[in-house]
N, C-alpha and C positions, 0 to 999 in steps of 0.2 A: 375572500380575495380571489381575483383571477391571477393564477400563478403559472409561470412557464418554467420548465426544467429542461435545460439544454445539455445534450450529450451526443457527441458524434459517433460513439462506439457502442451503442446499445446491444448490437448483435454479437459482441465479443464476450458478454456475460462474465466480465472480470470483476475485480474488487471495486473499481470506480463505478461500474454499472450497478453493483450491489448497493452502494451508497445512494446513487441517484434513484434507484427503484424504491429503496426503503424510505427516502425522503418523500417521494410521491405518495407512497402508501399511507404514511403518517398524516400528510397534509389533506389527503382525500378523506381520511377518517375524521379529521377535524372540521370537515364541511367546506373546504375550499374547492374552487373550480380549477383543476390542474390539467395543463396541456403539456405534453411531452414534445420536445423539439429534437429532430434528428433527420438523417438523410433517407431513412426508409421506415415504413410503418412498423410499430412494435409488435413482435410475435408474442401475444399474450400467453399462450399455452407454454411455449418454450421458456419464457421468462419465469413462469410459475414453477416449471420443473427444475430449471437450472439454478435459479436464485431464490426460489421459495417466496416470491413477491407477486401480489395480485394487482395488475395495472389495468384491469378491465374497466374501471370507472374513470380512467383518464382520457382526455382528448389527445389528438395528434396533429401536428403541423410540420410540414416538410421544410427543413433548412439543410443546406449542404456545407456551409462553412461559417466562420465567425462573422463575416459581413452580413450574411442573411440572418443569422441569429440575432445580431445587434439590431437590425431593422425590425425584426419580429418582436423584440422585447418591448417596443414602444406601445404595443397593444395590451400590456399586462400591468397589474399593480405591483407584482414582484417577479423579478427575473432571477433564477438560480442557475448558475453556470457550474456544471459538474464535469466539464470536458478537460482532460489533461492537457496542460500547456496551451490552453486557449488564451487569446488576447482580445476577445470580443469586448467592445465598449458598450455597456448597457445604456438603453434609452428610456427605461422604465423609471418610475418615481423612486422605487426601492429595488435593491439588488443585492445578491449574495454570491460570492465566488467560493466554491469548495476546492481547496488545494490538496491534491494528492502529493505533489512535490513541485517546487517552483523552478526546477532546472538545475544547472550547475554554475559555479563561479566562472566568470570570463577569464580566459587565459591572459597573461600579460600583453601579448600581441593584440588580442581582440580589444582589450581595454584601451590601448593606445590608439587603435584604429577608430574606436567609437569616439574618443575624446577629440581627435583631430577632425573627424567628420562633423561632430557637433559644432566645433569652432567654425568650420567651413559653412555650415548651414546658417549659423548666426551672422556671419560676415556677408552672406548673399541675401539675407532676409529683407533688407530695405529695397531690394530691386525686384519689383513685381514682374518685370519682363527682362529677359537676357537674350543675347544672341545665341543661336542654336548650340554651338559647342559648350558655352557656359551653362546653358540649361542642362546639358548632359552631365556636366561636372556637378551641378547642384543635385541632380537625381542620384548620382553616384554617392555623394555625401549622405543623402537621406537614407539610402539603402544600408549604409554601414553604421548608422547610429543605433545603439542598443536602447530601445524604448521600453520603459516599464511604467510610464505615467498612466497608462490605461488601467492599471491595478488600483490606482487611487480613485477611480471613478465609481467603485463599488461601495454601497452603503456599509456592507459587512463582508469581511474576508474570514473564512473559517478554515482551519488546517486539521489534518487527520491525526496530528500528534503535536506535542510541544517541540519535538525535534524539528518537524516540518515548519512550525510557526517561527522558530528561531531563524531558519533559512529564508522564510518569506520576508522577515524584517531585514535580513542582511542583503538579499538580492533584489527585493522590490521596494524596500523602505516603507513597508506597510505593516501595521500591527494586526495580528491575526488571533482570533479566538480559537480555542481548541474544541473540536467536535470529533470525538473518536468514532470510527466506523461501527456500524451495528454488527454484532456477532450472534449467530444462532447458538446459544449455549445448550449443552446436553442436559436434558431434563432430570435424568436419574443416573447416579454413578453405577458402573458395572464392575464385574470382576476384573482384577488386574493380574497379569501374568509376567514372568521375567522377560519382558520385551521392551527395548528402547526403540523409539520411532523418531523419524524426521518427516516433515510435511512441507513441501514447497517445490516449485517448478525447477526442472533441471536446465540451467542455463550454462552454456560454455563460457569460460572465463573471458574469452575474447569479446563478449558482449558487455563487459563491464560489471553489470549487476549479476552476481552469481551467489547461490545459496551455500556454496562451499561444501557440498556433500563429499567431495574428495578429501577435505580436511577431516570430516567426521569419520569417514571410512578408514583413513589412516589411524585415527585415534582408536577406533574399534579393533583394528589389527593389533595395536600395542596391548590392548586389554586382553585379547585372546592369547597373545604371547606371554603375558604375565599370569595367565590362568587364575585370575582373580574373580571372574564371573562366568564360570564354565557352564552354568545352567541357563545363561541369558543369550539372547540373540538380538539382532537389530533389523529393522525394516525401514527402508527409505521410499517414500511415496511422492510422486509429483508428475506433472505433465511435461512433455517435451515435444519439440518438432524436429524436422530433419536437420536444421542448422546446428543442433546440439548433439547430433548422432555420435560423433567420435567421443565426446565427453561421457555420454551414457554408456557406450560400449566399454570404455576404460573402467568405469565403475563396476560394470557387470563382470568383466574379466577378473578384477580384483576380488569381487564378492564370491566367486566360485570356490575359493579356498577358505572362506570364512563362514561363520554362522550369520550370514547377512543376505538380505533380499532387497533387490532393486526393483520396485514396482513402478513402471512407467505408463502414464496415461491410464491408470487404474480406474475402474468404475467407482462411483461414490459409495457403493456398498462396501468395498474393501476399506475405504477411508473410515467409514462408520465402524466397521468391524475392528479396525486397528485402534481407533479411539476408545473402543470398549475393552481392548485387551492389553494395551501398553501400560507401563508403569512410569516411564520417563520419556520426556521429549528433549531432543537435542536441536539447537538452533545456532547457526554459525555465520549468517549473512553479515558482511562487514569485516570479518576477520582478515587481518593483513592489509587492510585498506587505509588510506589517508582521508579522514573525514573533512579536512580543510580543503582538499583538492577535488575529492570525488564523493561528496555526500550522497549522491544518487546510488552509490553501490552499497549503502546500508539499508537495513529494514526500517522503513519510515513509520510503520505501526507494528503489525504482527498478528493478523487475524488467526493464523494457524496456532499461534501460542495461546490465545484466549480459548479457542476451541478445545485444545488439549487440556488446559487448566480446568475448564468447566466439567470435564469428564473425570477430574481427580488425578490427572497425570501431572507429575512433578516436572517442571521445566528447568533446563540448564541452558541459558541463553548467553550469547556473546555480549560482553558488557559495553554496549553502545546503542545509541539511537532509540527507536521506538520500543523494543522489547524491555529495556530497563525501566520504562515508564509503566509497563504492565506488571512485570515481575519484581517484587520487593525481595532483595537479597536476604536469604536465610529466614524469610517469612513465608513466601509462596514458592520459592525455588532458589536457584543460584545464578549469579553472574560469573562468567569466567573470561579471562583475558589470554590465557595460554592453554595449549593442548593438555599440558600436564595438570592444570587446574581442572579442566573438564573431566579428565580421567579420574582425578582424586575425588571430585564431588560425586561422580557416577558410582564409583566403588563404595563410597560412604553410604549412599542410598541403598545400594544392593545388599549391604551387610547389616544395616540398621533399620529394621522394620518400624520401630517407634519414630525414628526421624522421618522416614518416608511418610508415615501416617500423619504426622504433625503438619508437614508441608503440603500434603495432598488435600487435607481439609481446608487449609488456608487458601490454597490455589483455587479450589472450587468456589469458595466464598468470594474471592477477589474477582473471578471471571464474571460474576453477576453485574459488576459495575460497568461492564462493557457490552451488556446485552442490548437487544433491539429495543426493549422498553426504555433503557437508560438513554439510548440514542434519541428516541422520540421526545423524551422529557427535555433533554438538552437542546434539541432542535427547536422546540416550541419556545423555550426561553430566549434563544437567539433571535427567532423570528419576531417575537414581541418587542 
């Protein structure tokens, strides 16, 4: 087939681009003719270095927005949309939308505005031509209508987790298949030391989605005060930009008095080294948030969780959203709902090597179910 894969953000090399690039790589390997759609030519070597994906066998076509992507889709047998919050309407015979997350629920005020505007649009629909002021009123109504009908134009909608699929149904009224993102699992387990790690970007809470490293550091401070894990330390790794500077500085100041390291914008080598040295992973995204009002503030899947599990690291994850689909409680790791639960599970693992070994072996086996190979098999099934 002639297949187009559309992504407006190839050059950011994030999780969404990892999915798009892996999709292209698998489809090329299957003999399909794949063209990448985006605003600028794909940097093949940087993509290989940053994402570990080879896109050298793919074509390229320039599109700068949803309108151009929709028009371009007409020239392909299959159009795959991997752009976050895109509303492009496919014109190809077959199409697939990969959903990273479908947005957030409308506020009560926005719902009322959309309903009133929809009523106004319907009332004016019989009139093909209106006096100037009324045409302006019609245009205003149309701008305020919340449209999701474009989502129903896709042959297939795939979501990165069951949590995301649930929200696709609720917000777009579309049934979505689950296609977990591909994760490069660690090939061989390595030696583990008394180290707890967290892995995820440092976002200031004002941005909504925050990995809650401050909650984890407070928990670690309580552990040190209890002297229950005196041989252990914690390392938090993640990227950050200037907008989250104050948040990061606050963590670093607190860490100065603790056996804690805050590694910001660390090279991949340190991530790999930590995955080889740590024994436990902490994950707290979503803690203290309301899933019915702000589902976007939760972890929609959890690539870092799978990476750690593949190395034999035992995870303790906040009991909500994507991570609970990955980690089976008391089989591969633990789900926690309160800080005291997190501390209790952590102290248990630190003091019981047999328990840690049992969970570590299961975590490593479980991670294989989210590998790049598993992603490719599931992708082929959905494409067929």
